[in-house]
C-alpha positions in Angstrom: 22.2 37.1 4.0 24.2 34.5 6.0 25.8 31.3 4.8 26.1 29.1 7.9 29.5 27.9 9.0 30.9 24.4 9.1 33.4 22.8 11.5 35.6 21.6 8.7 35.3 24.6 6.4 37.4 27.6 7.6 37.2 30.5 5.1 40.7 32.0 4.5 39.7 33.8 1.3 36.6 34.7 -0.7 36.3 36.1 -4.3 33.7 36.7 -6.9 34.2 35.2 -10.4 32.3 35.0 -13.6 30.0 37.9 -12.6 28.0 36.9 -9.5 29.5 33.5 -8.6 31.1 33.3 -5.1 34.0 31.1 -4.3 35.7 30.4 -1.0 38.9 28.5 0.0 40.4 27.5 3.3 42.7 25.3 5.4 40.7 22.2 4.6 42.3 22.4 1.1 39.0 22.7 -0.8 37.7 25.4 -3.2 34.0 25.8 -2.5 31.4 27.5 -4.6 28.4 28.9 -2.7 24.8 28.7 -3.7 23.5 32.2 -3.1 19.8 31.3 -3.4 20.0 28.4 -0.9 22.7 30.0 1.2 24.8 26.8 1.4 28.0 25.3 -0.1 27.0 24.0 -3.5 30.1 22.1 -4.5 33.7 21.7 -3.6 36.9 20.8 -5.4 40.2 19.6 -3.8 42.9 22.1 -4.5 45.6 19.4 -4.5 48.2 21.4 -2.6 47.3 21.1 1.1 45.7 24.0 3.0 44.8 27.0 0.8 46.0 30.3 2.2 45.0 32.7 -0.6 42.9 32.9 -3.7 42.3 35.5 -6.3 40.3 35.8 -9.5 41.7 37.4 -12.7 40.2 40.6 -14.2 37.7 38.9 -16.4 36.6 36.4 -13.7 37.4 33.4 -15.9 40.3 32.0 -13.8 41.0 31.4 -10.2 44.6 31.3 -8.7 45.1 29.6 -5.4 48.2 29.8 -3.1 48.9 26.6 -1.2 50.8 25.3 1.9 53.2 23.3 -0.3 54.4 26.5 -2.1 52.5 25.9 -5.3 50.3 28.3 -7.2 47.5 26.6 -9.2 45.2 27.9 -11.9 41.6 26.8 -12.1 39.2 27.6 -15.0 35.7 28.8 -14.0 33.3 26.8 -16.2 29.5 26.5 -16.1 28.5 24.4 -13.1 31.9 24.4 -11.3 35.6 24.9 -11.8 38.2 22.8 -13.6 42.0 22.4 -12.8 44.0 24.0 -15.6 47.7 23.9 -14.6 50.4 24.3 -11.9 52.7 27.3 -12.0 56.3 27.3 -10.8 56.5 25.9 -7.3 58.9 27.2 -4.6 59.4 26.4 -0.9 57.2 28.3 1.5 53.5 28.7 1.9 51.8 31.2 -0.5 50.0 33.7 1.9 48.7 36.2 -0.7 48.2 36.6 -4.4 47.5 39.4 -6.9 46.9 39.4 -10.7 48.3 42.1 -13.0 45.3 44.0 -14.5 46.2 42.6 -17.9 46.3 39.0 -16.6 49.9 38.5 -17.8 51.6 38.1 -14.4 50.8 36.9 -10.9 52.6 38.1 -7.8 52.7 35.7 -4.8 53.8 36.6 -1.3 55.4 34.2 1.1 57.6 34.4 4.3 60.7 36.6 3.7 60.1 37.0 0.0 57.6 37.4 -2.8 57.9 36.4 -6.5 56.5 37.4 -9.8 55.3 34.6 -12.1 54.9 34.9 -15.9 51.6 33.3 -16.8 52.6 32.4 -20.4 55.6 30.3 -19.3 54.4 29.5 -15.8 58.0 30.4 -14.5 59.1 32.7 -11.8 60.7 35.8 -13.5 61.6 37.7 -10.3 62.1 36.7 -6.6 62.6 39.6 -4.2 63.6 39.3 -0.5 61.7 41.8 1.6 63.9 41.9 4.7 67.4 41.9 3.3 67.8 45.6 4.3 66.8 45.0 7.9 70.0 44.7 10.0 70.4 41.4 11.8 66.8 40.4 11.0 66.4 37.6 13.5 62.6 37.2 13.1 61.0 36.1 9.8 59.1 38.7 7.8 55.6 37.6 6.7 54.2 39.2 3.5 50.5 39.3 4.6 49.1 41.2 1.6 50.3 42.1 -1.9 49.1 44.0 -5.0 50.5 44.2 -8.6 49.7 47.6 -10.2 49.3 48.1 -13.9 52.6 50.1 -14.2 54.6 47.2 -12.9 54.9 48.3 -9.3 54.4 45.7 -6.5 52.9 46.9 -3.2 53.6 44.6 -0.2 52.3 44.8 3.4 54.3 42.8 6.0 54.6 41.7 9.6 57.1 44.5 10.3 54.3 47.0 9.8 55.7 48.3 6.5 54.0 49.1 3.2 56.6 48.9 0.5 56.6 49.8 -3.2 58.9 47.7 -5.5 60.0 48.0 -9.1 59.8 44.3 -9.9 61.6 44.3 -13.2 64.7 45.9 -11.6 64.1 44.1 -8.3 64.6 47.3 -6.4 62.7 49.1 -3.5 61.2 52.4 -4.6 59.5 53.5 -1.4 58.9 52.2 2.1 56.4 53.5 4.6 56.3 52.2 8.3 52.6 52.5 9.0 52.5 50.5 12.3 54.7 49.1 15.1 52.9 45.8 14.6 51.9 43.9 11.4 50.2 45.4 8.3 47.7 42.6 7.5 45.6 43.7 4.5 45.6 46.2 1.6 43.3 47.2 -1.2 44.0 49.5 -4.2 41.5 51.9 -5.8 40.4 51.4 -9.4 42.5 54.4 -10.6 45.5 53.1 -8.6 46.0 56.5 -6.9 44.9 55.5 -3.4 45.5 52.5 -1.1 43.9 51.4 2.2 45.9 49.3 4.7 44.7 47.4 7.7 46.9 46.7 10.7 46.9 44.3 13.7 46.4 47.3 16.1 43.0 47.9 14.7 44.1 51.1 12.8 43.5 51.7 9.1 45.7 54.0 6.9 45.2 55.5 3.6 48.1 56.2 1.2 47.5 58.6 -1.7 49.6 59.2 -4.8 50.1 63.0 -4.8 52.3 65.4 -6.9 55.5 66.5 -5.2 55.1 70.0 -6.6 51.6 71.4 -7.5 51.0 70.7 -11.1 54.4 68.9 -11.4 54.8 65.5 -13.1 56.6 63.8 -10.2 54.4 62.0 -7.8 54.9 60.2 -4.4 52.9 58.1 -2.0 51.8 60.1 1.1 50.4 58.5 4.2 47.3 60.0 5.9 46.7 59.9 9.7 45.4 56.6 11.1 41.7 55.9 11.6 41.2 53.9 14.8 37.7 52.3 14.3 38.6 48.8 15.3 39.9 47.3 18.5 41.4 44.1 17.0 43.2 42.9 13.8 41.8 44.4 10.6 42.0 41.3 8.4 40.1 42.6 5.4 39.9 45.9 3.6 38.2 47.1 0.3 38.4 50.3 -1.7 35.2 51.5 -3.4 35.1 54.6 -5.6 33.6 56.7 -2.7 34.6 54.9 0.5 37.2 52.8 2.5 35.7 49.6 3.9 37.4 47.5 6.7 36.5 44.4 8.6 38.1 43.3 11.8 38.3 40.5 14.4 36.1 42.7 16.6 33.2 41.6 14.3 32.8 45.1 13.0 32.5 46.2 9.4 33.2 50.0 9.0 32.5 52.1 5.9 34.3 55.4 5.9 33.3 57.8 3.1 35.9 59.7 1.2 34.5 63.1 1.7 36.1 64.6 -1.4 34.3 61.9 -3.5 30.8 62.3 -1.9 29.3 65.5 -3.3 26.1 65.9 -1.3 25.1 65.3 2.3 23.2 62.1 3.0 23.5 58.4 3.9 26.6 57.9 1.7 28.4 60.8 3.5 28.1 59.2 7.0 30.6 56.9 8.8 28.8 53.6 9.2 29.6 50.8 11.6 28.0 47.4 11.4 28.4 45.0 14.3 27.9 41.3 13.8 26.1 39.0 14.4 22.7 40.4 13.1 20.8 37.4 14.3 19.6 36.7 17.8 21.9 34.3 19.7 20.1 34.5 23.0 16.4 33.7 23.4 14.2 34.1 26.6 11.4 32.1 28.1 9.7 34.9 30.1 7.2 32.8 32.0 9.7 30.1 33.0 12.6 32.6 33.6 14.9 30.7 31.3 17.6 31.9 28.9 18.9 29.8 25.9 22.4 30.7 24.6 23.4 29.6 21.1 27.0 28.7 20.2 28.3 27.4 16.9 28.2 23.7 18.0 26.1 23.6 21.2 23.2 25.3 23.2 23.1 26.2 26.9 19.9 26.5 28.9 20.1 28.6 32.1 17.6 29.5 34.8 17.8 33.2 35.9 18.7 34.1 39.4 16.2 35.9 41.7 16.1 38.5 44.4 13.8 39.6 47.1 14.8 43.2 47.0 13.4 46.0 44.8 15.1 49.0 43.3 15.5 51.5 40.5 16.5 50.7 36.9 20.2 50.1 36.6 20.8 49.1 40.3 22.5 45.9 41.2 20.4 43.9 43.7 21.6 41.1 46.0 20.6 37.6 44.8 18.9 35.1 47.0 19.1 32.5 44.3 22.1 32.3 41.8 21.7 31.7 38.0 21.7 28.0 37.4 23.1 26.1 34.3 20.4 23.5 33.6 21.5 21.6 30.5 23.8 21.7 27.5 22.6 20.4 24.1 25.4 19.4 21.7 24.8 19.5 17.9 25.8 16.3 16.1 27.7 16.6 12.9 30.1 19.3 11.6 27.5 21.9 10.6 27.2 25.0 12.7 23.9 25.9 14.4 22.1 28.5 12.3 19.2 29.5 14.6 17.6 28.4 17.9 14.7 29.3 20.2 13.1 28.4 23.5 9.3 28.5 23.9 7.8 31.2 26.2 6.7 28.4 28.7 10.2 27.0 28.7 9.2 23.4 27.8 10.3 23.3 24.2 13.8 24.0 22.7 14.4 23.9 18.9 17.4 24.6 16.7 18.4 24.1 13.1 21.5 23.8 10.9 21.7 24.2 7.2 20.3 20.7 6.6 18.2 19.6 9.6 15.9 20.8 12.4 15.8 19.4 16.0 13.1 19.8 18.6 13.4 18.8 22.3 10.9 18.6 25.2 12.4 20.0 28.4 10.9 19.0 31.8 12.1 20.6 35.1 11.3 18.2 37.9 12.5 19.6 41.3 16.3 20.0 41.0 16.6 17.8 37.9 16.1 18.4 34.2 15.1 15.8 31.7 15.4 16.2 27.9 13.5 14.2 25.3 14.2 14.4 21.6 11.0 14.9 19.6 
C-alpha cells in the first residue's frame, strides 16, 4: 500500500499507536494520523513547537511524545478519533532530534546536538544532562545525536555524527562503553525485544549488529561485541528495525533490506533468505507504442517525450546511430500541493491522464507538424 505524498508534508518520523493507528510528523510542525483504508491523511494537529524532528509512542500506545525545533518535548494523549495535547515537559535550548521511552514509561530520553537528557515523566523535569563529546580533544565540530534508546536496565544507547555507538549509565552520568562503528555518521539504531542485540545504520550505507555476549563462557559478566559490517546499501541508512528473526534496514537508495538472523531461523525457506525490495513498486513511465511516445511521472509534473529513430538495424543490445533525436514535447504541471499518484498515456498517444489523492485530470494531446497542443478535458 502507498499513501501519496504532499508538497507541504515531509515525513520525519512515523509510529504506530493504540494498536493499528499510524501517526506521522514532519517539518511542517503537524502530527498527522493516516487513514489506512483510504490511504490518505485523515486529520492533523499542530504540534505547537515549530518543525517536529522526532516522535515516539509509549509502550502501551496511549501517548505520543514529540521532539521539536524549539527544544521542547510535548506529550499528546491518543484518544478515539484523534490526539489531544496533554502537557509540555522541561524545555532546553537545541532541537530534539531523537526520542526514546523507558519500557516502563517512567522516563524519556531526548537527543540533541552535543548532548542528550533524561526527563522524569512524573515531574516533567530533566534529571540528567550528559554531554556526548566532552571526551573528544579539541572538538571543533558539533556532535549530533542522531538516534537514541533507553534500555530497561537504565542504560542509554546513543548513535552520533562521529560514527560512535555509546553506552551510558544515566544515573551516574558516566560512559560505560564506546564503539566506533564508522568513519562517518551513525544515523539510526534499533534494539531487540530481549535487549541483547542492536542494529545500527550509518551514512556510508553499512549496517552493523552489536550483541551482548558473556566475556567468559558461562560467566556472569557481559559486554557488547560488534559484528562485521553488512554493506547492502549505497547511501545513508536512515531507518532500521529489529524483528525477532531479522534485521531490517531502509536507505536513501530507495531499498528496503531484510537480513535473517540465521541462528533464529530454524528451517530453510523464504524467511531464511536475504530479501531486497527496491522502490517504487508502481510504474512511473508509460509508453504509447503506436505513437512512439513516453510519459514520465514526477512528484509534481509529467513530461511527454517522442522517441528518437534510426535507419540502421542490429542485434539486441547494440547502440545504433540516430537519424532523429528524442524530442521533449510537453510538460504538464500538477496544480496544488498533492503529489501525482499515478499517470498513463493512451496507446495512440492522444490522451494523457493522471490522478492525485483527491482528483483526476484528463488531457487531449494533438501533434500538428512540429507543434503540440494540449486541451484539458
